C-alpha positions in Angstrom: 76.4 166.0 29.6 79.6 164.4 28.1 79.1 160.8 29.2 80.9 158.5 26.8 83.0 161.2 25.3 86.8 161.3 25.4 88.7 164.7 25.8 92.3 165.1 24.9 93.6 168.3 26.6 97.2 169.2 25.8 99.3 171.1 28.4 96.9 169.9 31.1 98.9 169.0 34.2 98.5 172.4 35.7 96.9 175.8 35.2 94.4 176.5 32.5 94.7 173.0 31.0 94.0 171.3 34.3 91.1 173.6 35.0 89.6 172.7 31.6 90.2 168.9 32.1 88.5 169.0 35.5 85.5 170.9 34.1 85.0 168.3 31.3 85.6 165.4 33.8 82.8 166.7 36.0 80.5 166.7 33.0 81.3 163.0 32.5 84.1 163.0 29.9 87.0 160.6 29.9 90.2 162.6 30.1 93.6 162.2 28.4 96.1 164.5 30.1 99.4 165.8 28.6 102.1 168.0 29.9 105.3 168.3 32.0 103.8 169.3 35.4 103.1 167.1 38.4 101.5 164.2 36.5 100.5 162.2 39.5 98.8 165.1 41.3 96.9 166.1 38.1 95.7 162.5 37.5 94.6 162.2 41.1 92.7 165.4 40.9 90.9 164.4 37.7 90.3 160.8 39.0 88.6 162.3 42.1 85.8 163.5 39.9 85.0 159.9 39.1 86.3 160.2 35.5 88.5 157.7 33.7 91.8 159.5 33.2 95.0 158.7 31.4 98.3 160.5 30.5 100.6 160.7 27.6 103.8 162.7 27.8 104.1 163.8 24.2 106.5 166.6 23.6 104.3 169.0 21.6 107.2 170.2 19.5 107.6 166.7 18.0 105.0 165.7 15.4 105.8 162.0 15.8 105.1 162.2 19.5 101.9 164.1 18.9 100.8 161.2 16.6 101.6 158.8 19.4 99.4 160.8 21.8 96.5 160.7 19.4 96.9 157.0 18.8 96.9 156.4 22.5 93.6 158.2 22.8 92.1 156.2 20.0 93.3 152.8 21.2 92.9 153.2 25.0 90.0 155.7 25.1 87.9 154.8 22.0 88.8 157.8 20.0 88.9 161.6 20.4 85.6 163.4 20.7 86.9 166.6 22.3 90.2 168.1 21.5 91.5 171.0 23.6 94.7 172.5 22.2 96.0 174.3 25.3 99.8 173.7 25.3 101.7 176.9 25.2 104.9 178.7 26.2 106.1 182.3 26.3 109.2 184.4 25.9 109.7 188.1 26.1 112.2 190.2 24.2 112.4 192.8 21.4 112.3 191.3 18.0 116.0 192.1 17.2 117.0 190.3 20.4 114.6 187.4 20.1 116.5 184.1 20.1 115.7 182.1 17.0 115.3 178.9 18.9 112.7 180.5 21.2 110.8 181.7 18.2 110.8 178.2 16.7 109.7 176.6 20.0 106.9 179.0 20.5 105.5 178.6 17.0 105.9 174.8 17.3 104.1 174.4 20.6 101.5 177.2 20.4 100.5 176.8 16.8 101.9 173.9 14.9 101.0 171.4 17.6 97.3 172.3 17.1 97.6 171.6 13.4 99.0 168.2 14.1 96.4 167.2 16.7 93.6 168.6 14.6 94.5 166.9 11.4 94.6 163.6 13.3 91.3 164.2 15.2 89.1 165.4 12.4 88.7 162.2 10.4 87.3 160.3 13.5 85.0 163.2 14.4 83.7 163.4 10.8 83.0 159.6 10.9 80.9 160.1 14.1 79.4 163.4 12.9 80.2 164.8 16.3 83.3 166.6 17.7 84.5 169.6 19.5 87.8 171.3 19.0 88.6 174.2 21.3 91.9 176.1 20.8 93.1 178.1 23.8 94.4 181.3 22.2 94.7 184.5 24.2 93.7 188.1 24.2 97.0 188.3 22.3 95.3 186.4 19.6 93.2 189.6 19.1 95.5 192.4 20.0 99.3 192.8 20.4 101.8 193.7 23.1 105.4 194.8 22.7 108.2 192.3 23.2 105.9 189.3 22.5 106.3 188.9 18.8 106.4 185.1 18.7 103.6 184.7 21.2 101.3 187.2 19.5 102.1 185.7 16.1 101.3 182.2 17.3 98.0 183.3 19.0 96.8 185.3 16.0 97.7 182.2 14.0 95.7 179.9 16.1 92.6 182.2 15.8 93.0 182.1 12.0 93.5 178.4 12.0 90.3 178.0 14.1 88.3 180.0 11.6 89.6 178.0 8.7 88.9 174.6 10.2 85.5 175.7 11.4 84.6 176.5 7.8 85.9 173.2 6.6 83.6 171.4 9.1 80.6 173.7 9.0 78.4 171.1 7.3 79.1 168.5 10.0 78.5 167.9 13.7 82.0 169.0 14.4 82.6 172.5 15.8 85.8 174.4 16.1 86.3 177.5 18.3 88.9 179.4 20.2 88.9 181.0 23.7 91.0 184.0 24.4 91.8 184.5 28.0 93.3 187.7 29.5 95.1 187.6 32.8 94.5 184.2 34.4 95.5 183.4 37.9 97.7 180.3 37.5 100.6 179.3 39.9 103.1 180.9 37.4 101.2 184.2 37.3 100.9 184.2 41.1 104.7 183.9 41.3 105.1 186.8 38.9 102.8 188.9 41.1 104.7 188.1 44.2 108.0 188.9 42.5 106.6 192.2 41.3 105.4 193.0 44.9 108.8 192.3 46.3 110.6 194.3 43.7 108.4 197.3 44.1 108.1 197.0 47.9 104.3 196.9 47.8 101.6 194.5 48.9 100.6 191.5 46.7 97.2 193.2 46.4 98.7 196.4 45.1 101.0 194.5 42.7 97.9 192.6 41.4 96.1 195.9 40.9 99.0 197.3 38.9 99.5 194.2 36.8 95.8 193.9 35.8 95.5 197.7 35.3 98.2 197.6 32.6 95.8 195.8 30.2 92.3 195.2 31.5 89.6 197.4 33.1 88.2 194.6 35.4 90.3 194.4 38.6 90.2 190.6 38.9 91.8 187.7 37.3 90.0 185.1 35.2 90.3 181.7 36.7 91.0 178.3 35.2 87.7 177.1 36.6 85.8 179.8 34.6 87.7 178.9 31.4 86.8 175.3 32.1 83.1 176.1 32.3 83.3 178.1 29.1 85.0 175.1 27.4 82.2 172.8 28.7 79.6 175.2 27.3 81.3 175.0 23.9 81.1 171.2 24.1 77.4 171.3 24.9 74.4 170.9 22.5 73.6 174.6 23.2 76.8 175.5 21.4 76.3 173.1 18.4 76.1 176.1 16.0 78.8 178.2 17.5 81.5 177.9 14.9 84.8 179.8 14.3 84.5 182.2 17.2 87.3 183.7 19.2 85.6 184.1 22.6 87.5 186.4 24.8 87.2 186.1 28.6 89.6 189.0 29.4 88.1 191.4 31.9 87.3 193.9 29.1 90.9 194.0 27.7 89.9 193.8 24.0 86.8 196.0 24.5 88.9 199.1 25.0 
């Protein structure tokens, strides 16, 4: 489905980003990975699909490094056809206790990095009259939780940014959309569940039930593979007139 297309996926050496990269690779896309995880393992996993894969270690807080990432994709992979802005970080504290440097880093990585990649990707997409930009937001792009002011602000911001750029490209073959996951079973979340279980003296299954029950009605995690397939759908011809949506895959979290 995506033969001949190049996908840049930020924050893709593990978790959601790697799940998305693998799904696009299986559809035939060339993949440019980015992130600070196990680079060799991620590249090997993507290469095992038969896709061409590269890596650029841009720090997504640094606009000049983001520009180098996009230049690498243009020069070594013949452009950017699909851009997935997935890089993100989190920090939890009440607003009066929130470290200023943590606020700045979260806004830079979760929101501003998507502006920098998008502004550099759109001209080439317009020239081809085809492109897909998918911004990984969160259920927290639609609703809030306490002690997550920076994260919620950044994710609400990325949903608004998605809508604005979707309107700017609505008369072209470029589409811009966001996906809004709820609880996703990544290695980091698995560690949180296990820590909760140990702290409360309950089974991992019970800790999982309690964690999910705090926010969502469905008693199971979303998986990176499911988010990958949703991203692949948004890249398909079937989604060519899906524009500016914030598509939540959240076990009913936002439906309440």
